[in-house]
C-alpha positions as CSV (number, residue, x, y, z in Angstrom):
1,Q,-21.9,-7.8,8.5
2,V,-19.6,-5.6,6.8
3,E,-17.8,-6.2,3.6
4,L,-14.7,-4.1,2.5
5,V,-13.3,-4.3,-1.1
6,E,-9.8,-3.3,-2.1
7,S,-8.1,-2.8,-5.7
8,G,-5.2,-1.0,-6.8
9,G,-2.6,-3.4,-6.1
10,G,0.5,-4.4,-8.7
11,L,4.1,-4.4,-9.5
12,V,5.3,-1.7,-9.4
13,Q,9.8,-0.3,-10.0
14,P,11.4,1.9,-6.4
15,G,10.6,5.1,-6.4
16,G,7.1,4.5,-7.9
17,S,3.6,5.4,-6.9
18,L,0.5,3.2,-6.5
19,R,-2.8,3.9,-5.0
20,L,-4.9,1.2,-3.5
21,S,-8.6,2.1,-2.3
22,C,-11.6,0.4,-0.5
23,A,-14.8,0.5,-0.3
24,A,-16.8,-0.8,3.0
25,S,-20.3,-1.7,2.6
26,G,-23.2,-3.8,5.1
27,N,-24.2,-2.8,8.6
28,I,-21.9,-0.5,9.3
29,V,-23.6,1.9,12.9
30,G,-22.4,4.8,13.8
31,F,-18.3,5.7,14.6
32,N,-15.6,3.7,12.6
33,I,-12.0,3.8,11.8
34,M,-11.1,2.7,9.0
35,G,-7.4,1.6,7.2
36,W,-4.5,-0.7,6.0
37,Y,-2.7,-2.7,7.6
38,R,-0.1,-5.6,5.8
39,Q,1.5,-8.4,6.1
40,P,5.3,-8.7,4.6
41,P,6.3,-12.1,2.6
42,G,6.8,-15.2,5.2
43,K,4.8,-13.4,8.1
44,T,1.8,-14.4,9.7
45,R,-1.7,-13.2,10.1
46,E,-0.5,-12.2,13.6
47,Q,2.5,-9.8,12.2
48,R,0.3,-7.9,10.0
49,E,1.6,-4.4,10.7
50,L,-0.4,-1.0,10.9
51,V,0.4,0.9,7.5
52,A,-2.2,4.3,8.4
53,H,-5.8,4.6,9.6
54,I,-8.4,7.4,9.8
55,F,-10.5,8.2,12.6
56,P,-13.7,9.6,11.6
57,S,-12.4,13.5,12.2
58,G,-10.2,12.9,9.8
59,F,-7.2,12.4,12.3
60,T,-4.6,10.3,10.4
61,N,-2.2,7.9,12.5
62,Y,0.9,6.3,9.9
63,T,3.9,3.8,10.7
64,D,6.8,5.8,11.2
65,S,8.2,3.8,7.9
66,V,5.8,5.2,6.1
67,K,5.6,8.6,6.6
68,G,6.4,11.3,4.5
69,R,5.4,8.7,1.4
70,F,2.1,7.7,1.8
71,T,-1.5,9.9,2.2
72,L,-4.2,8.7,3.8
73,A,-7.3,10.0,2.9
74,R,-11.1,8.8,2.8
75,G,-13.5,9.0,-0.1
76,N,-15.9,11.7,-1.2
77,A,-18.8,8.4,-1.0
78,K,-19.5,7.3,2.0
79,N,-17.1,4.6,3.9
80,T,-13.9,4.7,1.1
81,I,-10.8,5.0,1.4
82,S,-7.8,5.2,-0.3
83,L,-4.2,5.0,0.0
84,Q,-1.3,6.9,-1.7
85,M,1.6,5.0,-2.0
86,N,4.7,7.7,-3.0
87,S,8.9,7.1,-3.2
88,L,7.9,3.1,-2.7
89,K,10.2,0.8,-1.6
90,P,11.0,-3.0,-2.2
91,E,10.5,-3.6,2.1
92,D,7.2,-1.8,1.2
93,T,6.3,-5.5,-1.0
94,A,3.3,-6.5,1.2
95,V,-0.6,-8.0,1.0
96,Y,-2.3,-4.9,2.1
97,F,-5.7,-5.5,3.9
98,C,-8.0,-2.5,4.3
99,Y,-9.8,-2.8,7.3
100,M,-12.6,-1.3,9.4
101,F,-13.2,-0.9,13.4
102,N,-16.6,-0.8,13.8
103,Q,-19.2,-1.7,16.9
104,L,-16.6,-3.4,18.3
105,R,-15.4,-5.5,15.2
106,N,-12.9,-5.2,13.5
107,Y,-13.6,-6.5,9.4
108,W,-11.8,-6.9,7.2
109,G,-10.6,-7.0,2.9
110,Q,-8.9,-9.8,1.2
111,G,-6.0,-8.3,0.4
112,T,-4.4,-7.0,-2.6
113,Q,-0.7,-7.8,-3.7
114,V,1.8,-5.0,-3.9
115,T,5.2,-6.2,-5.0
116,V,8.5,-3.0,-5.1
117,S,10.8,-4.4,-7.8
118,P,13.1,-3.7,-9.9
């Protein structure tokens, strides 16, 4: 079993910045991909959208709407990532979920709320 713990959400004005962090622990074996999904208000779990994910090589992929504004990076500690979010917009408002793909399974954090509002 793998546990993911997120931190760093909150309320910010448009144009502001937030930094999300995620730490994974447990039975993590070999290859893994880590990243963030988000679930906007009124959307279901099945409608979560990928924000960004990072491969073991360091290759990072972003959804078009956040390119140039968000930066995903692996932390110095093993199995940790951070998401630096700049120039935030109201449409970025969502619950952000950290995830890890490992041993052919997806694991999810509990989610952290990000609200962008004047």
